[in-house]
N, C-alpha and C positions, 0 to 999 in steps of 0.2 A: 367594952371594946370588942367588939367577932368581930369572927374572920370569914365566915357565913359571907357573899358576896349576891349581891344581888340576878340574877338572869333573865339577860333578855324578855321579856314579850316571848320574841321570832324563834329563838330557839327552846322557850321551852314549848312554844306550839308545835315546832318542831319533830322533837324529843317526844312530846304524846300522840303525835302528828306518826315519828317508828313505832312508837307502841303500841297504838290501834293497829295500824299493820302489822305490825309482827306475833302476837297477839290472835287479830283474825287469821290470819296462814297460819298458823297452829291449830284452831279450831275449823278451816277448812280441813285441816293435814289428813286430822281426829276422823274427821266424819266418811273423807274417801276412804280414806283404811276401811274405817266400819260398813260401808256400801260396797266396795269392795270383797268382804267375811264373807257380808250377805250374798252376795249372786253368787259366792261360788257353792257356800252353803246348801242356797236356795235349785243349785241345781246340778245338786248331785244327792239332797234328797228326792227331786224331781226321778234323774234315774231310781232312785232302786227303787221310789213307791212307781216308778212304772217297769219296773224291773220284775213286782210281786204283781202284779196281775196277775189275776186266776190262780194265788198263791197263797193265799192269807191268814187257812189255818199253820203256814207253819211257822217254824219259828225267824231266816231273815226276812223278813218286815216287821213285825215282832222286834228288832232288835236294831236294824242296823240305820231304819228309817227316823225311830223314837232317838237315838241317843246323837245321828245330831239338829237332827231338831231344839237337843241341852245343850248341844255347841252352841246353836245357833244361840242360846235365850240367854248364858252363860258369857258368851261373847256385846250383847252388846252391854249389861253390865256392867262388860269391866269397862266402855269403852262410854257409857254416858256419863259417869260423874266428872272422864276430861274432856268430852264434851261444853259436859256444862259447867266446868272451871276456867277453860277458856275464854266462853261465850260471857261469864259474869269478870274474870279480868277486861276486853272488848268495854262491854260496861264500867269500869271504871273508870279506866284512862278516858273513856267516852267523854264521862259527868265533869270529870278532872277537866278534858280542853276547855267544853262547853262552862268552866266556872270562866274556864280565858277569856275564853272571847264575851264576858259578862263583863267584866274586868278591863275588854281592851276589844270593847268594839269595833275598832281597826283594824283588825283582825281578820275582821270577816271573810275582809277583800281578796282572802291566801285561800278564803275554801273551797271545795268545792258546791259547799249549798251558798255559797254566793246570791242572792237574790233567787234564790227557791224560797222560802220566805227562815223565821230562825231554824239556830245550827239545831234548833231543838226541835220542828221537822222535820227534820232530812234525818235525824238521828232517830227518832218515828218510825219513818219512813224503818229503815235500814233496818233494823228489828223487827217487825210486822216480817220485811225477806227472812231472816234471820227463824221463822216459826223454824220450815221441816226442820233445819240440827234442833231445835227445841226437840219436834212435838216426834220425828221417826226415829226416836228406840222407840215409845215407846206402839210406835204399830209393828214393827217387829216382834215386842213382845207379846200383843193379844197374837200375832200371827207363828209366832215358831210354836205357843202356846195351845192354837189350832193343828198344829202339822203334831208338836210331838201331840195331842189329839187322835186326830181319824188316823191312822194307825193301827190303836188297839181298841178302834171301832171295831172298824172294817174286819183285823181279829177275832175281837167278841163271837161281831156274826155271823162271820164265815165258821168259829166253833155252833154257834147256835144253832146252825143252818145242817150243821153234822155229820 
């Protein structure tokens, strides 16, 4: 005899939906934190670069803007795994949700995707919408790498002109 009781499919669907919502909110929160931190750093970087105009041979432009760029890179590297982990969990819960709908197609009437194609089609469209969150950290890494090189290049050019 088993202690395990069968959970009704509708209750499972509600549970899976709640988990998907929770993980989606967590991913969105992490992405918003990354975007906020990056926007403040870009403002600080731009201010430091504009304050350095015409003084590329001095010490200030070679220290502060690159330090801000390194900070931007570090923050992206710290945030990226958390964002990817949250989206991976969302994907796993959606897979379970899809398996439940495959076993109990009558539950499809309770989903927002009902009538828009299969649940898998709806999930695919939502995953396409998550591409920004998955690709944005890479874009930030490339941008901060260029921002790191820019003041160093300008400083070297000012020294060569001399």
